[in-house]
N, C-alpha and C positions, 0 to 999 in steps of 0.2 A: 018620568021626570028624572033628570040626572043631577044629583046633588054633589058629586065629587068635582073637584076643580084642580087644574094644574097649578102648581105652586113653586115659586122660586124662593130659595133660602140662602141668606148670607150667614154662614155658620161662623160668626165672628168670635174672637177670643174675648172681647169686651161686651159686644152687643149682638144679639140674635135678632135678625130681621126676616120677616116673611112677606112676600109679594104675591098677590093673587092676580091672575090674568084678568079676572072679571071685576075685582074690587079694588085693585091697586095695593098700596102698602097697608097691610092689615095688622102687623105686629112689630113692635120695636121695644125690646126689653133686654136687660142685662143677661149675659150668658152665665147665670149663677143658679146652682141648685142647692137647697138646704135639706139635710137628712139627719136621722139619728145615727150616732156614732157606732152603735153596736148592731142594730138590726138593719141598717141602711134603708130604713123606711123614709120615703120622700115627704118632707114637711111643707116645702114651698119651692117655687121656681120663679125665675125672672125678677121683676121689681121687688116683690115681697121678700125673696131670698137675698137680694142685694142689700136690702136694709138691715139684714141680720149679720153682715160681714163685720167681724170684730166685736159683735155684741151678743153672741150666742152663749147660752149656758153650756156647761161641760158636756152634756149628753148630745148636743146638736152641733153639727159643723156645716158651714156654708162654703162651697167649693166652686171653682171654675173647671168644668170637665174638658175644656178646650184650652190648649196652651200653644202659644206661638202660631196660632191659626190652624192647628191640626189636633186631632183627638188624642187626649192624654188618658181618658178613662172611657172606654167604649160603651160600657153598660150605662153609666150615668148620662153620657151624651144621647144614647138611644132613648132613655127615659125623658130627657129634656126635650128632644125633638117631638116625641109622642105627646107630651103634655102641652107643648106650644101648638101643635097641629090640632089637638082637641079644642084648644081655646078659639082658634080661628075657624074651624069647620062647623062648630055648633052641634046641635043635636041631630040634624038630618043625616050628616055624613056617617056618624057613629051608628044611628038607628038602622040604616040600610047596609052598613058594612062596606061602603064604596071607598075604594082606595085612590088617592091622588097620584099623579105623576109629578116627581120632584126634579128640580134642577138646583144643584147645590154648588155654591162657589167655594173653591179651595185655592190656597196659595199656589203660585207657579213653582215648579221644581220640587214638588213633594214626592216621597218615595212610593213604590208600589204598595208597600204594607199600609201606608197612611191612606192611599186611595181606597184600598179594599175596606179599611176600617170605616171610612165615611159611607161607602156604598152599603155595607152591611147594616150600619146604624140606621140609614135611611129606609132600607127595605124592612128591617125589623120594627120600624116605627109605623108600619102599615102602609107603605107606598107600594103601588103596583109595579112601578119602574122608576129607576133613578138615573140621572145623568150628572156628571161632574163637569164644571166649566172653570177654567182658571180665572181667578179674581180680577186680574188686570183686564182681561177680555170682557168679563161681565161689567166691570166698572166703565169701560169705554162705551159699551152699548148703552148702559144706564145714563151716561153723561151726554148722550146724543151724538157720539162720534159715528160716522158712517163707515163702519169697519170693513164692509164688503168691497169697497172701492180700492183700486190699485194705487193707493196713496198712503204714505207712511204717517202714522199718528203715534205720539208718545204719551203714555199714561203713567203716573206715579200714584199708586194707591197705598196710603198709609193707614193701616187699621190699628187694632189694639195689640195684636201679637206679632204681626209681620208686615213688612213693607214690600210691595211688588212693583218693580219698574219694568216696563215692557214697551217695545215698539211693535205696532200692529199694522198689518197690511193684508188685503185680500182675505179677510175673515179669519186670519190666524196670527199667532205670535211669531215674529221673525227672530227677535233676540229678547232675552229677559234675564232678570236677576231677582231673587227673593232673599230678603234680609230678615233675620229674626230680631229686628230692632224696630220698634214702633211705639205706640202710645203707652203701653205698659212699661216699657223701658224708660220712657220720659218720666213717668211717675217714680220709678225706682231711683232714677238719677236725682230727682228732687229730694227724696227721702234720705239718700246718702249724703247729699250736700248739706241739708239742714242738720243732720247728725254731726257731720264733720266740722262745719263752720260755726254752728250755734249750740252744739251739745244738747240738742233737743230731738226727741224721737216723735215722729208723726206717722199716722197710718196712711194706707194707700188712698182712701177716700179724701183725706185732707190734701194729699199731694196732688190729686186730680183737680181739686178745687183751686189750688194755687196755680196750676198750669192753665186752667181756663180763665181765671180772674186776672192774673198779672203776667202770665207766661208769654214768651216770644222767642222766635228763632234768632232774631237779631234786633238791635235797636237802630232805627233809621234816624231818630231825632230825640233829643233829650226830653221833649215834651211827652214822649210815649212812655216814660219811666213811671209806672204806677206802683202803688204800695198796697199791702194787705196785711192785716193782723193774722197770725197763725198760732193756734194753740196746740201744745203737745206736752210731752213729759220730759222734765229736766233729768238728764242722765246722771247728774251729780248727786242730787238729793231725792230723786224719784217723785218730786211734787209737780203738779201742773204748772206750766209756764207759758206766757204769751210773748211772742216776738214779732217784729215787723220785717217782712221780706219785700224787696222791690224787684222790678222787672230785670234790672241789670244783674242781680244775683241769680235769677231764674235762667237768664240767658247763659250765664257762666255754668250753672248746673246742667243745662241741656246741651252744652257745646259738643260733648263727645257723641251721643247718639244722633244728634242733628247732622254733624259732619259726616258720620258714617253713611247716612242716607244721601247726602249731597255727593259724596264720593261714588256711591253706587250709581247715581244718575250719570255721572261723568264716565264711569266704566262702560255702561250700556251704550252711551253715545259713541264711545271709542270703537266699539265693534259693530256698529250699525252701518249697513251699506250706504255709500255716499249719496245715492239717489234718494234714499229715505231720509237721510239727514237734511237734505235740501227741502223736502216736504215739511219736516218738523220745524225748520227755520221759518217757513212760510206760515204754518198753522199754529205753532207754539206747543208747549207742553201743558197737559191737563192734569191737575191734581185732584184726587178723590180720597175718601176715607176721613174718619174723625181727626186723625193726626194732621191732615192737611190744613185744618182750621187753626193750628198754632199760628199766632200772629206773625206776619212778615216772613213766613216760611217760603211762600211763593217768590217774594222779593230776593231772598237769600239764594234760591236756586237760579233765579234769573241772573243775578250778579255773577254766579259761578260758571254759568254756561253761555251767557250772552244770547239766550233764546227767550222769547216772551213766554211767561208762565201765567196761567190763570187757574183759580180754584173753581171746580164745577159748582153750579148753583145748588145741586142736590148732593153735595159731597158725601154726606153720611149714608144716604140711601142708595147711592149709585150702584153698588154691587148687587143689592137686593133687587132693585128695579131691573138691572141688566139680566139677572138670572131669570126673572119672570118673562122678560121680552125674548130671551134666548129660546124659550119653549116654542116660540113661533118661528124661530130661525134655524131649526135643527137641520134642514137640508142645506142651508147656506154654510153653517158652521162645520158640518161634516166631521172630519178627523180631529177637529179641535175639541170635540166633546169625548167624554168617556161614558159608555153606557153599561149599566148593570147587566143587561142581557148578554153581553159578550165578555165583559171583564171578569165577572165572577165565575164564569165557566172555564176559564183558562187553567 
């Protein structure tokens, strides 16, 4: 009996997702690891570690080992992958020592050094073989786009650390751009705005809650202007303070990072072959990733490009689902994949 299974991984800056070919989406947890400051002993990973952010005692730190979609700390990433794999494999895989085959999504346009770091981390986490697939390609597969056909499709994948914009045809990426601007930068922009405008300091978790509750890329109607109470620390007297933020303010706070992504979409369209642009006009642009759920973001891109835009039904899981499905499409994807068998021997 074979207990190992092929697994797809979305190695996200904010969220770590695992997709099993046999069981579907089996894990979705924050990409956070908590450890002791001195001995580097791991105390928690995922959701449990995320709850510790900003609340740990002096001897424990909670960190994100992945920054801007790529590995910032190779050892911690390896430990995180190993622990998450153990969670989903259960006792049987560990008991018999069977190693899975991994497909890992990475941002487009990453460097050779970053590719090698991801492959090494995957192999050291007990994989028998690892493949890398660019996230926009995986997102397109996961969103149900038929990538193998001679038709142009455009995908905008906005994750936690990076945004990938790509035009895909015949199973590969024709043109693409990767921006280190995404959900985390949205949160940072909200923190800076609240500090500058209200003289109040809020944490990243509070900023994320503001983004989800009242955030928007643009206001289409005054009735969409929502409000939320926000608690933080008054920078004048150091005491707790509660303020009210509305959607109009959050739109202002997010204006710069949102416009950078919109401009990136326009740049990619400008260098796309005319035949593929015609296909994109017919089929529209598909948005994936947690950042695509920012209210009215699809409408803003549609206004800027005059092309229909829709958010995938499984926007958050699309890359993870696509990595798992790609394991069955290795012959079709061919040179679009990077294999540990060849890449690490060079």
